[in-house]
N, C-alpha and C positions, 0 to 999 in steps of 0.2 A: 080194573085197577087191583093191585095186590092190597090185602088188608094190613093193618099196622096196630101196633100197641106200644104203650109206654112203660118204662121202669117207672115206679111211683116217684122216684126223685126227679126224673125228667119233667114230669108234670109240675112239680114244685119249681124246677128251674125256670119254666116259662112263666109261671105266676110272679116269681121273685123279680125276674128281669122285666116283665111288663110293668110291675109296680115301680121299679127303679125308673124306667123310661117315663112313665106317667107322672112321677114326682118332678121330673125335670122339665117337662112340657106337656101340658094337658093335650090329650088325644094320641100322644106318641106311644103309650103303652098299648093302646088298641092297634096302632100301626104295626108295632112290633109282632103282636099276635097274628094279624092278618098275614104279614109277610112269612112267619113261621109257618102258618097253615098252608100257604102257597107252596113254600118250599116241600112240605110233607107231601102235597099233592104231585109235585114233580117226581119225588121219590116213589110214590105209589105207581106212577105211570112208567118211570124208568129206574127201577131199583138199583142198577149198577151204575148210575150216572156219576157217582162220586168215587174217587180213587180209594183203593184200600190203603189205610194208614198203618195197621198193625193187625196181625192175624186175620180175621174176617171183619174188622171194623172199618167203617167208612165214615168220613167227615164231609158234610155238605155245608158249604158257606151259606149263611142266610144274607141275601142281598140287603144292601143298605146298612145293616147292622153288622158289627164285628162279632158275630156268634156263629157257631157251628152246631149243626144237628149230628150227633154222633150215633150211628146206627149199624145194624147187621141185618143182612138178608138171611133169615132162618127158615128153613123148610118152605112154607108157603106164605110167609109174612115178614114184614119189616118190624124189627124190634128197636125201638128208640131208647137208647141208654142215657142220653144227656143232651141238653141244649145249653151249651156253655160259651162264655166270651172266648174269643180267640187268644186273649191276653193270659188266660188261666192255663196253668200246667196241666197236663193229663192226669196227674195224681189225684186231682180233685174228683175224677170220675171213674178211674180205673178200678176202684174197689167195687163198683157196681158190676163188673163182668164176672160171670161165674167161672 
C-alpha cells in the first residue's frame, strides 16, 4: 500500500467531525473515524479510485456520512488536504493547497 500523510488541518477536520457526531449520538463519532480510516485504506490500495475534481485533487466520498476526503497523489504518497462535509464549499479548504 502507498503511504499517506495529512495536512495538519485535515487531522483537525476529522477530530471536529467525530466530536460533532459523538455529540449527536454516542458511538457515532467512533463510527465516523472508523469509516474515514476504511476510506483511507481504499485510497492507499487504489490511489486513483476517485475522480479528479480540480488540478490534481481528488475527492472520495466517505460512505454513510456526507463527507469527502480531499487528497492528491503526490510522488510516492497520498497527501490528504481535508476531510469535509459535502455541504461545505471548496473555499473552506482551497487555501490549504500550495
